[in-house]
All heavy atoms as a GROMACS GRO file, in nm:
protein
  548
    1MET      N    1   2.023   2.262   0.457
    1MET     CA    2   1.966   2.157   0.377
    1MET      C    3   1.825   2.126   0.427
    1MET      O    4   1.797   2.138   0.544
    1MET     CB    5   2.049   2.029   0.385
    1MET     CG    6   2.180   2.037   0.315
    1MET     SD    7   2.248   1.871   0.298
    1MET     CE    8   2.393   1.910   0.206
    2GLY      N    9   1.743   2.076   0.336
    2GLY     CA   10   1.607   2.042   0.371
    2GLY      C   11   1.584   1.893   0.365
    2GLY      O   12   1.677   1.813   0.366
    3THR      N   13   1.458   1.857   0.358
    3THR     CA   14   1.422   1.717   0.347
    3THR      C   15   1.385   1.683   0.203
    3THR      O   16   1.345   1.770   0.126
    3THR     CB   17   1.303   1.681   0.439
    3THR    OG1   18   1.191   1.761   0.403
    3THR    CG2   19   1.338   1.704   0.585
    4VAL      N   20   1.400   1.557   0.169
    4VAL     CA   21   1.364   1.508   0.036
    4VAL      C   22   1.282   1.380   0.050
    4VAL      O   23   1.295   1.308   0.149
    4VAL     CB   24   1.489   1.480  -0.052
    4VAL    CG1   25   1.563   1.607  -0.084
    4VAL    CG2   26   1.582   1.381   0.015
    5ARG      N   27   1.199   1.355  -0.049
    5ARG     CA   28   1.118   1.234  -0.047
    5ARG      C   29   1.205   1.115  -0.083
    5ARG      O   30   1.270   1.113  -0.186
    5ARG     CB   31   1.003   1.248  -0.146
    5ARG     CG   32   0.912   1.126  -0.145
    5ARG     CD   33   0.792   1.143  -0.232
    5ARG     NE   34   0.834   1.173  -0.368
    5ARG     CZ   35   0.764   1.246  -0.453
    5ARG    NH1   36   0.650   1.300  -0.418
    5ARG    NH2   37   0.809   1.268  -0.574
    6LEU      N   38   1.202   1.016   0.002
    6LEU     CA   39   1.275   0.892  -0.022
    6LEU      C   40   1.188   0.791  -0.094
    6LEU      O   41   1.232   0.724  -0.187
    6LEU     CB   42   1.324   0.833   0.111
    6LEU     CG   43   1.390   0.696   0.104
    6LEU    CD1   44   1.522   0.704   0.026
    6LEU    CD2   45   1.413   0.641   0.244
    7ALA      N   46   1.062   0.779  -0.052
    7ALA     CA   47   0.975   0.677  -0.109
    7ALA      C   48   0.829   0.716  -0.093
    7ALA      O   49   0.793   0.791  -0.001
    7ALA     CB   50   0.999   0.543  -0.040
    8ILE      N   51   0.748   0.663  -0.182
    8ILE     CA   52   0.603   0.671  -0.170
    8ILE      C   53   0.555   0.527  -0.154
    8ILE      O   54   0.581   0.443  -0.240
    8ILE     CB   55   0.539   0.735  -0.294
    8ILE    CG1   56   0.591   0.877  -0.314
    8ILE    CG2   57   0.386   0.734  -0.281
    8ILE    CD1   58   0.542   0.943  -0.440
    9LEU      N   59   0.487   0.501  -0.043
    9LEU     CA   60   0.447   0.365  -0.010
    9LEU      C   61   0.296   0.352  -0.009
    9LEU      O   62   0.223   0.448   0.013
    9LEU     CB   63   0.506   0.326   0.125
    9LEU     CG   64   0.660   0.339   0.129
    9LEU    CD1   65   0.710   0.332   0.270
    9LEU    CD2   66   0.723   0.232   0.044
   10ASP      N   67   0.250   0.230  -0.030
   10ASP     CA   68   0.107   0.205  -0.044
   10ASP      C   69   0.030   0.200   0.086
   10ASP      O   70  -0.093   0.209   0.084
   10ASP     CB   71   0.085   0.074  -0.121
   10ASP     CG   72   0.123   0.086  -0.266
   10ASP    OD1   73   0.116   0.199  -0.320
   10ASP    OD2   74   0.160  -0.016  -0.327
   11ASN      N   75   0.099   0.186   0.197
   11ASN     CA   76   0.023   0.182   0.323
   11ASN      C   77   0.110   0.228   0.440
   11ASN      O   78   0.231   0.234   0.432
   11ASN     CB   79  -0.037   0.043   0.349
   11ASN     CG   80   0.069  -0.064   0.364
   11ASN    OD1   81   0.151  -0.059   0.454
   11ASN    ND2   82   0.067  -0.162   0.274
   12ILE      N   83   0.041   0.258   0.548
   12ILE     CA   84   0.106   0.312   0.667
   12ILE      C   85   0.201   0.211   0.731
   12ILE      O   86   0.303   0.248   0.788
   12ILE     CB   87   0.000   0.363   0.767
   12ILE    CG1   88   0.064   0.441   0.881
   12ILE    CG2   89  -0.084   0.249   0.822
   12ILE    CD1   90   0.116   0.575   0.843
   13MET      N   91   0.170   0.083   0.721
   13MET     CA   92   0.256  -0.019   0.782
   13MET      C   93   0.392  -0.024   0.713
   13MET      O   94   0.495  -0.034   0.780
   13MET     CB   95   0.188  -0.155   0.782
   13MET     CG   96   0.067  -0.158   0.874
   13MET     SD   97   0.000  -0.321   0.896
   13MET     CE   98   0.127  -0.395   0.996
   14GLN      N   99   0.394  -0.019   0.580
   14GLN     CA  100   0.521  -0.016   0.508
   14GLN      C  101   0.600   0.107   0.547
   14GLN      O  102   0.721   0.100   0.569
   14GLN     CB  103   0.498  -0.014   0.357
   14GLN     CG  104   0.454  -0.143   0.296
   14GLN     CD  105   0.431  -0.128   0.146
   14GLN    OE1  106   0.399  -0.020   0.096
   14GLN    NE2  107   0.447  -0.238   0.075
   15ALA      N  108   0.533   0.221   0.553
   15ALA     CA  109   0.600   0.346   0.588
   15ALA      C  110   0.660   0.340   0.728
   15ALA      O  111   0.773   0.383   0.750
   15ALA     CB  112   0.503   0.463   0.575
   16GLN      N  113   0.585   0.285   0.822
   16GLN     CA  114   0.636   0.276   0.959
   16GLN      C  115   0.754   0.180   0.968
   16GLN      O  116   0.851   0.207   1.038
   16GLN     CB  117   0.525   0.232   1.055
   16GLN     CG  118   0.566   0.241   1.200
   16GLN     CD  119   0.606   0.382   1.240
   16GLN    OE1  120   0.530   0.476   1.218
   16GLN    NE2  121   0.724   0.397   1.298
   17MET      N  122   0.746   0.068   0.897
   17MET     CA  123   0.858  -0.026   0.897
   17MET      C  124   0.984   0.040   0.841
   17MET      O  125   1.094   0.023   0.894
   17MET     CB  126   0.823  -0.150   0.815
   17MET     CG  127   0.723  -0.240   0.882
   17MET     SD  128   0.665  -0.375   0.777
   17MET     CE  129   0.817  -0.457   0.736
   18LEU      N  130   0.969   0.116   0.732
   18LEU     CA  131   1.083   0.184   0.672
   18LEU      C  132   1.139   0.289   0.767
   18LEU      O  133   1.261   0.297   0.786
   18LEU     CB  134   1.045   0.247   0.538
   18LEU     CG  135   1.153   0.328   0.469
   18LEU    CD1  136   1.279   0.245   0.444
   18LEU    CD2  137   1.100   0.386   0.338
   19CYS      N  138   1.053   0.367   0.829
   19CYS     CA  139   1.100   0.469   0.923
   19CYS      C  140   1.174   0.406   1.041
   19CYS      O  141   1.277   0.457   1.084
   19CYS     CB  142   0.984   0.554   0.972
   19CYS     SG  143   0.921   0.669   0.849
   20ASP      N  144   1.122   0.297   1.091
   20ASP     CA  145   1.188   0.226   1.202
   20ASP      C  146   1.326   0.176   1.160
   20ASP      O  147   1.424   0.190   1.233
   20ASP     CB  148   1.104   0.109   1.251
   20ASP     CG  149   0.978   0.153   1.325
   20ASP    OD1  150   0.968   0.272   1.363
   20ASP    OD2  151   0.888   0.068   1.342
   21LEU      N  152   1.334   0.118   1.041
   21LEU     CA  153   1.462   0.070   0.989
   21LEU      C  154   1.562   0.184   0.977
   21LEU      O  155   1.677   0.173   1.021
   21LEU     CB  156   1.442   0.005   0.852
   21LEU     CG  157   1.570  -0.026   0.774
   21LEU    CD1  158   1.641  -0.146   0.835
   21LEU    CD2  159   1.541  -0.050   0.628
   22LEU      N  160   1.519   0.294   0.920
   22LEU     CA  161   1.608   0.409   0.902
   22LEU      C  162   1.654   0.464   1.036
   22LEU      O  163   1.773   0.496   1.053
   22LEU     CB  164   1.540   0.517   0.818
   22LEU     CG  165   1.511   0.479   0.674
   22LEU    CD1  166   1.426   0.585   0.607
   22LEU    CD2  167   1.639   0.456   0.596
   23GLU      N  168   1.563   0.475   1.130
   23GLU     CA  169   1.600   0.527   1.261
   23GLU      C  170   1.698   0.434   1.332
   23GLU      O  171   1.787   0.481   1.403
   23GLU     CB  172   1.476   0.553   1.345
   23GLU     CG  173   1.400   0.673   1.291
   23GLU     CD  174   1.268   0.700   1.363
   23GLU    OE1  175   1.245   0.640   1.470
   23GLU    OE2  176   1.191   0.782   1.310
   24ASN      N  177   1.687   0.303   1.310
   24ASN     CA  178   1.784   0.208   1.366
   24ASN      C  179   1.922   0.228   1.306
   24ASN      O  180   2.023   0.192   1.367
   24ASN     CB  181   1.738   0.064   1.345
   24ASN     CG  182   1.626   0.025   1.437
   24ASN    OD1  183   1.604   0.086   1.540
   24ASN    ND2  184   1.551  -0.077   1.397
   25GLU      N  185   1.927   0.283   1.185
   25GLU     CA  186   2.054   0.311   1.117
   25GLU      C  187   2.103   0.453   1.146
   25GLU      O  188   2.201   0.498   1.088
   25GLU     CB  189   2.037   0.293   0.966
   25GLU     CG  190   2.009   0.151   0.923
   25GLU     CD  191   2.125   0.057   0.951
   25GLU    OE1  192   2.242   0.097   0.935
   25GLU    OE2  193   2.098  -0.059   0.989
   26GLY      N  194   2.033   0.526   1.231
   26GLY     CA  195   2.073   0.661   1.268
   26GLY      C  196   2.027   0.768   1.171
   26GLY      O  197   2.080   0.879   1.171
   27ILE      N  198   1.926   0.738   1.091
   27ILE     CA  199   1.875   0.832   0.992
   27ILE      C  200   1.737   0.878   1.035
   27ILE      O  201   1.645   0.796   1.052
   27ILE     CB  202   1.866   0.765   0.853
   27ILE    CG1  203   2.004   0.717   0.808
   27ILE    CG2  204   1.805   0.860   0.751
   27ILE    CD1  205   2.001   0.629   0.684
   28ALA      N  206   1.720   1.007   1.053
   28ALA     CA  207   1.590   1.061   1.090
   28ALA      C  208   1.497   1.055   0.969
   28ALA      O  209   1.535   1.094   0.858
   28ALA     CB  210   1.605   1.205   1.137
   29ALA      N  211   1.377   1.005   0.990
   29ALA     CA  212   1.279   0.992   0.882
   29ALA      C  213   1.143   1.037   0.932
   29ALA      O  214   1.109   1.017   1.048
   29ALA     CB  215   1.273   0.848   0.834
   30THR      N  216   1.066   1.098   0.843
   30THR     CA  217   0.932   1.141   0.877
   30THR      C  218   0.833   1.090   0.773
   30THR      O  219   0.870   1.064   0.658
   30THR     CB  220   0.921   1.295   0.885
   30THR    OG1  221   0.960   1.350   0.759
   30THR    CG2  222   1.007   1.351   0.995
   31GLN      N  223   0.710   1.077   0.815
   31GLN     CA  224   0.603   1.034   0.726
   31GLN      C  225   0.516   1.154   0.691
   31GLN      O  226   0.481   1.232   0.779
   31GLN     CB  227   0.516   0.928   0.792
   31GLN     CG  228   0.588   0.801   0.823
   31GLN     CD  229   0.498   0.702   0.896
   31GLN    OE1  230   0.378   0.700   0.875
   31GLN    NE2  231   0.558   0.622   0.980
   32LYS      N  232   0.480   1.163   0.565
   32LYS     CA  233   0.388   1.266   0.520
   32LYS      C  234   0.261   1.196   0.477
   32LYS      O  235   0.266   1.098   0.402
   32LYS     CB  236   0.451   1.342   0.403
   32LYS     CG  237   0.374   1.462   0.358
   32LYS     CD  238   0.452   1.536   0.252
   32LYS     CE  239   0.374   1.655   0.202
   32LYS     NZ  240   0.448   1.723   0.095
   33ASN      N  241   0.149   1.241   0.525
   33ASN     CA  242   0.017   1.182   0.498
   33ASN      C  243  -0.008   1.057   0.580
   33ASN      O  244  -0.107   0.989   0.558
   33ASN     CB  245  -0.004   1.148   0.349
   33ASN     CG  246   0.006   1.268   0.260
   33ASN    OD1  247  -0.028   1.379   0.301
   33ASN    ND2  248   0.052   1.249   0.139
   34GLY      N  249   0.079   1.025   0.673
   34GLY     CA  250   0.061   0.906   0.754
   34GLY      C  251  -0.063   0.912   0.841
   34GLY      O  252  -0.137   0.814   0.851
   35ALA      N  253  -0.089   1.025   0.902
   35ALA     CA  254  -0.207   1.039   0.986
   35ALA      C  255  -0.334   1.027   0.903
   35ALA      O  256  -0.430   0.961   0.944
   35ALA     CB  257  -0.205   1.173   1.059
   36MET      N  258  -0.335   1.086   0.786
   36MET     CA  259  -0.452   1.077   0.698
   36MET      C  260  -0.475   0.933   0.653
   36MET      O  261  -0.588   0.888   0.644
   36MET     CB  262  -0.436   1.168   0.577
   36MET     CG  263  -0.443   1.315   0.611
   36MET     SD  264  -0.601   1.364   0.684
   36MET     CE  265  -0.709   1.341   0.545
   37ALA      N  266  -0.369   0.862   0.624
   37ALA     CA  267  -0.382   0.723   0.581
   37ALA      C  268  -0.441   0.638   0.692
   37ALA      O  269  -0.521   0.548   0.666
   37ALA     CB  270  -0.246   0.668   0.539
   38THR      N  271  -0.406   0.668   0.815
   38THR     CA  272  -0.459   0.594   0.929
   38THR      C  273  -0.607   0.624   0.949
   38THR      O  274  -0.688   0.534   0.969
   38THR     CB  275  -0.382   0.630   1.058
   38THR    OG1  276  -0.244   0.599   1.037
   38THR    CG2  277  -0.434   0.552   1.176
   39VAL      N  278  -0.643   0.750   0.940
   39VAL     CA  279  -0.782   0.792   0.964
   39VAL      C  280  -0.872   0.745   0.850
   39VAL      O  281  -0.979   0.689   0.873
   39VAL     CB  282  -0.792   0.945   0.979
   39VAL    CG1  283  -0.936   0.991   0.981
   39VAL    CG2  284  -0.719   0.989   1.105
   40LEU      N  285  -0.829   0.768   0.726
   40LEU     CA  286  -0.912   0.734   0.612
   40LEU      C  287  -0.917   0.584   0.584
   40LEU      O  288  -1.018   0.533   0.539
   40LEU     CB  289  -0.865   0.807   0.487
   40LEU     CG  290  -0.880   0.960   0.490
   40LEU    CD1  291  -0.822   1.021   0.364
   40LEU    CD2  292  -1.025   1.000   0.506
   41ASN      N  293  -0.804   0.518   0.607
   41ASN     CA  294  -0.793   0.374   0.580
   41ASN      C  295  -0.849   0.338   0.443
   41ASN      O  296  -0.926   0.244   0.426
   41ASN     CB  297  -0.861   0.293   0.691
   41ASN     CG  298  -0.817   0.148   0.689
   41ASN    OD1  299  -0.711   0.115   0.637
   41ASN    ND2  300  -0.898   0.061   0.744
   42THR      N  301  -0.813   0.419   0.345
   42THR     CA  302  -0.863   0.402   0.208
   42THR      C  303  -0.758   0.333   0.123
   42THR      O  304  -0.644   0.377   0.118
   42THR     CB  305  -0.894   0.541   0.147
   42THR    OG1  306  -0.985   0.608   0.232
   42THR    CG2  307  -0.952   0.528   0.009
   43PRO      N  308  -0.794   0.226   0.054
   43PRO     CA  309  -0.698   0.161  -0.036
   43PRO      C  310  -0.648   0.261  -0.141
   43PRO      O  311  -0.726   0.341  -0.192
   43PRO     CB  312  -0.779   0.050  -0.101
   43PRO     CG  313  -0.892   0.026  -0.008
   43PRO     CD  314  -0.922   0.158   0.057
   44GLY      N  315  -0.520   0.256  -0.166
   44GLY     CA  316  -0.462   0.344  -0.266
   44GLY      C  317  -0.412   0.477  -0.211
   44GLY      O  318  -0.350   0.554  -0.281
   45PHE      N  319  -0.440   0.507  -0.084
   45PHE     CA  320  -0.391   0.631  -0.023
   45PHE      C  321  -0.246   0.610   0.013
   45PHE      O  322  -0.213   0.521   0.090
   45PHE     CB  323  -0.473   0.667   0.100
   45PHE     CG  324  -0.452   0.808   0.145
   45PHE    CD1  325  -0.528   0.910   0.092
   45PHE    CD2  326  -0.356   0.840   0.239
   45PHE    CE1  327  -0.509   1.042   0.131
   45PHE    CE2  328  -0.336   0.970   0.280
   45PHE     CZ  329  -0.413   1.072   0.226
   46GLN      N  330  -0.159   0.689  -0.043
   46GLN     CA  331  -0.016   0.665  -0.028
   46GLN      C  332   0.047   0.752   0.079
   46GLN      O  333   0.002   0.862   0.107
   46GLN     CB  334   0.053   0.688  -0.161
   46GLN     CG  335   0.006   0.589  -0.266
   46GLN     CD  336   0.069   0.613  -0.400
   46GLN    OE1  337   0.081   0.726  -0.444
   46GLN    NE2  338   0.110   0.506  -0.464
   47VAL      N  339   0.154   0.699   0.137
   47VAL     CA  340   0.228   0.766   0.243
   47VAL      C  341   0.369   0.793   0.192
   47VAL      O  342   0.433   0.704   0.137
   47VAL     CB  343   0.234   0.679   0.370
   47VAL    CG1  344   0.308   0.752   0.481
   47VAL    CG2  345   0.094   0.640   0.414
   48GLU      N  346   0.417   0.916   0.212
   48GLU     CA  347   0.553   0.952   0.172
   48GLU      C  348   0.645   0.944   0.292
   48GLU      O  349   0.607   0.980   0.402
   48GLU     CB  350   0.555   1.094   0.116
   48GLU     CG  351   0.473   1.112  -0.008
   48GLU     CD  352   0.475   1.255  -0.060
   48GLU    OE1  353   0.569   1.330  -0.027
   48GLU    OE2  354   0.381   1.290  -0.132
   49VAL      N  355   0.767   0.897   0.267
   49VAL     CA  356   0.871   0.896   0.370
   49VAL      C  357   0.978   0.993   0.324
   49VAL      O  358   1.027   0.986   0.212
   49VAL     CB  359   0.929   0.755   0.391
   49VAL    CG1  360   1.047   0.759   0.488
   49VAL    CG2  361   0.822   0.660   0.443
   50GLU      N  362   1.012   1.086   0.413
   50GLU     CA  363   1.112   1.188   0.382
   50GLU      C  364   1.231   1.176   0.476
   50GLU      O  365   1.216   1.136   0.592
   50GLU     CB  366   1.050   1.328   0.395
   50GLU     CG  367   0.938   1.352   0.297
   50GLU     CD  368   0.878   1.491   0.310
   50GLU    OE1  369   0.894   1.554   0.418
   50GLU    OE2  370   0.814   1.536   0.213
   51VAL      N  371   1.348   1.213   0.423
   51VAL     CA  372   1.473   1.214   0.501
   51VAL      C  373   1.548   1.343   0.472
   51VAL      O  374   1.519   1.411   0.374
   51VAL     CB  375   1.562   1.092   0.469
   51VAL    CG1  376   1.495   0.963   0.507
   51VAL    CG2  377   1.603   1.090   0.323
   52ASP      N  378   1.647   1.374   0.554
   52ASP     CA  379   1.733   1.489   0.527
   52ASP      C  380   1.812   1.465   0.400
   52ASP      O  381   1.852   1.351   0.372
   52ASP     CB  382   1.830   1.514   0.642
   52ASP     CG  383   1.761   1.566   0.767
   52ASP    OD1  384   1.656   1.631   0.755
   52ASP    OD2  385   1.812   1.540   0.877
   53GLU      N  386   1.835   1.571   0.325
   53GLU     CA  387   1.912   1.560   0.201
   53GLU      C  388   2.047   1.493   0.223
   53GLU      O  389   2.091   1.410   0.143
   53GLU     CB  390   1.935   1.698   0.139
   53GLU     CG  391   1.816   1.756   0.070
   53GLU     CD  392   1.848   1.889   0.008
   53GLU    OE1  393   1.914   1.891  -0.099
   53GLU    OE2  394   1.808   1.992   0.065
   54ALA      N  395   2.112   1.526   0.333
   54ALA     CA  396   2.246   1.472   0.361
   54ALA      C  397   2.243   1.321   0.382
   54ALA      O  398   2.343   1.254   0.358
   54ALA     CB  399   2.305   1.541   0.484
   55ASP      N  400   2.129   1.267   0.423
   55ASP     CA  401   2.118   1.124   0.452
   55ASP      C  402   2.056   1.044   0.337
   55ASP      O  403   2.040   0.923   0.347
   55ASP     CB  404   2.031   1.102   0.576
   55ASP     CG  405   2.093   1.158   0.702
   55ASP    OD1  406   2.218   1.156   0.711
   55ASP    OD2  407   2.018   1.203   0.790
   56TYR      N  408   2.021   1.111   0.228
   56TYR     CA  409   1.946   1.047   0.121
   56TYR      C  410   2.015   0.923   0.064
   56TYR      O  411   1.952   0.818   0.050
   56TYR     CB  412   1.915   1.146   0.009
   56TYR     CG  413   1.837   1.083  -0.103
   56TYR    CD1  414   1.700   1.062  -0.092
   56TYR    CD2  415   1.900   1.040  -0.220
   56TYR    CE1  416   1.627   1.002  -0.193
   56TYR    CE2  417   1.828   0.980  -0.322
   56TYR     CZ  418   1.692   0.962  -0.307
   56TYR     OH  419   1.621   0.901  -0.408
   57ALA      N  420   2.142   0.932   0.031
   57ALA     CA  421   2.212   0.819  -0.032
   57ALA      C  422   2.214   0.697   0.060
   57ALA      O  423   2.186   0.585   0.016
   57ALA     CB  424   2.354   0.858  -0.072
   58GLN      N  425   2.244   0.718   0.186
   58GLN     CA  426   2.246   0.607   0.282
   58GLN      C  427   2.105   0.551   0.302
   58GLN      O  428   2.086   0.430   0.310
   58GLN     CB  429   2.304   0.653   0.415
   58GLN     CG  430   2.314   0.542   0.518
   58GLN     CD  431   2.365   0.590   0.652
   58GLN    OE1  432   2.393   0.708   0.671
   58GLN    NE2  433   2.375   0.499   0.747
   59ALA      N  434   2.006   0.638   0.309
   59ALA     CA  435   1.868   0.594   0.328
   59ALA      C  436   1.819   0.514   0.206
   59ALA      O  437   1.751   0.413   0.222
   59ALA     CB  438   1.777   0.715   0.350
   60LEU      N  439   1.856   0.558   0.088
   60LEU     CA  440   1.816   0.486  -0.034
   60LEU      C  441   1.878   0.347  -0.036
   60LEU      O  442   1.813   0.249  -0.073
   60LEU     CB  443   1.856   0.565  -0.159
   60LEU     CG  444   1.813   0.505  -0.292
   60LEU    CD1  445   1.661   0.491  -0.300
   60LEU    CD2  446   1.865   0.593  -0.406
   61GLN      N  447   2.002   0.336   0.006
   61GLN     CA  448   2.068   0.206   0.012
   61GLN      C  449   1.996   0.114   0.112
   61GLN      O  450   1.973  -0.003   0.082
   61GLN     CB  451   2.215   0.223   0.052
   61GLN     CG  452   2.292   0.093   0.055
   61GLN     CD  453   2.438   0.115   0.092
   61GLN    OE1  454   2.478   0.222   0.138
   61GLN    NE2  455   2.518   0.012   0.073
   62CYS      N  456   1.958   0.166   0.226
   62CYS     CA  457   1.883   0.087   0.326
   62CYS      C  458   1.749   0.044   0.268
   62CYS      O  459   1.709  -0.072   0.285
   62CYS     CB  460   1.859   0.169   0.452
   62CYS     SG  461   2.006   0.201   0.551
   63LEU      N  462   1.681   0.133   0.200
   63LEU     CA  463   1.552   0.102   0.139
   63LEU      C  464   1.565  -0.010   0.037
   63LEU      O  465   1.488  -0.106   0.038
   63LEU     CB  466   1.494   0.227   0.073
   63LEU     CG  467   1.371   0.210  -0.016
   63LEU    CD1  468   1.253   0.157   0.064
   63LEU    CD2  469   1.337   0.342  -0.084
   64ARG      N  470   1.664   0.000  -0.048
   64ARG     CA  471   1.684  -0.101  -0.152
   64ARG      C  472   1.720  -0.238  -0.094
   64ARG      O  473   1.677  -0.340  -0.147
   64ARG     CB  474   1.793  -0.055  -0.249
   64ARG     CG  475   1.747   0.057  -0.340
   64ARG     CD  476   1.856   0.103  -0.430
   64ARG     NE  477   1.805   0.201  -0.526
   64ARG     CZ  478   1.881   0.284  -0.593
   64ARG    NH1  479   2.014   0.281  -0.578
   64ARG    NH2  480   1.827   0.369  -0.679
   65GLN      N  481   1.798  -0.240   0.012
   65GLN     CA  482   1.837  -0.368   0.072
   65GLN      C  483   1.720  -0.432   0.147
   65GLN      O  484   1.702  -0.554   0.142
   65GLN     CB  485   1.955  -0.347   0.168
   65GLN     CG  486   2.084  -0.321   0.096
   65GLN     CD  487   2.199  -0.295   0.194
   65GLN    OE1  488   2.180  -0.277   0.313
   65GLN    NE2  489   2.321  -0.292   0.140
   66ALA      N  490   1.643  -0.352   0.218
   66ALA     CA  491   1.537  -0.407   0.301
   66ALA      C  492   1.409  -0.437   0.224
   66ALA      O  493   1.336  -0.529   0.258
   66ALA     CB  494   1.506  -0.309   0.414
   67PHE      N  495   1.381  -0.358   0.120
   67PHE     CA  496   1.258  -0.373   0.045
   67PHE      C  497   1.284  -0.377  -0.105
   67PHE      O  498   1.236  -0.290  -0.180
   67PHE     CB  499   1.163  -0.256   0.077
   67PHE     CG  500   1.130  -0.241   0.223
   67PHE    CD1  501   1.199  -0.150   0.302
   67PHE    CD2  502   1.032  -0.318   0.281
   67PHE    CE1  503   1.170  -0.135   0.435
   67PHE    CE2  504   1.002  -0.304   0.416
   67PHE     CZ  505   1.070  -0.213   0.493
   68PRO      N  506   1.358  -0.476  -0.154
   68PRO     CA  507   1.394  -0.478  -0.297
   68PRO      C  508   1.272  -0.490  -0.388
   68PRO      O  509   1.276  -0.443  -0.502
   68PRO     CB  510   1.483  -0.601  -0.309
   68PRO     CG  511   1.450  -0.687  -0.194
   68PRO     CD  512   1.410  -0.592  -0.083
   69TYR      N  513   1.164  -0.548  -0.338
   69TYR     CA  514   1.044  -0.567  -0.419
   69TYR      C  515   0.971  -0.437  -0.449
   69TYR      O  516   0.882  -0.434  -0.535
   69TYR     CB  517   0.949  -0.666  -0.351
   69TYR     CG  518   0.910  -0.625  -0.211
   69TYR    CD1  519   0.800  -0.544  -0.188
   69TYR    CD2  520   0.982  -0.668  -0.100
   69TYR    CE1  521   0.763  -0.506  -0.060
   69TYR    CE2  522   0.947  -0.632   0.027
   69TYR     CZ  523   0.837  -0.550   0.047
   69TYR     OH  524   0.803  -0.512   0.175
   70LEU      N  525   1.007  -0.328  -0.380
   70LEU     CA  526   0.943  -0.200  -0.408
   70LEU      C  527   0.996  -0.133  -0.533
   70LEU      O  528   0.935  -0.043  -0.587
   70LEU     CB  529   0.958  -0.105  -0.288
   70LEU     CG  530   0.886  -0.148  -0.160
   70LEU    CD1  531   0.915  -0.051  -0.047
   70LEU    CD2  532   0.736  -0.159  -0.184
   71GLY      N  533   1.113  -0.177  -0.580
   71GLY     CA  534   1.167  -0.127  -0.705
   71GLY      C  535   1.238   0.008  -0.700
   71GLY      O  536   1.248   0.078  -0.799
   72TYR      N  537   1.292   0.046  -0.585
   72TYR     CA  538   1.363   0.174  -0.575
   72TYR      C  539   1.509   0.156  -0.607
   72TYR      O  540   1.569   0.060  -0.600
   72TYR     CB  541   1.348   0.236  -0.436
   72TYR     CG  542   1.213   0.301  -0.419
   72TYR    CD1  543   1.107   0.231  -0.362
   72TYR    CD2  544   1.192   0.430  -0.461
   72TYR    CE1  545   0.983   0.291  -0.346
   72TYR    CE2  546   1.068   0.490  -0.446
   72TYR     CZ  547   0.964   0.421  -0.388
   72TYR     OH  548   0.842   0.479  -0.372
   0.00000   0.00000   0.00000
């Protein structure tokens, strides 16, 4: 199995908070474009959070509970 995109977030802080939450739940998560978002610090530059396919359902549930305003 590979990784799948869980969410696209508007900034690095949201992405880091989500990754920390997932890791606290035992779900490995990675950020895509996170380094670029930090270096460029450009409004509108989005960061993707990816998880293993096997963990997707549990990760989505965590995302929805912790960040309901994101609309996932």
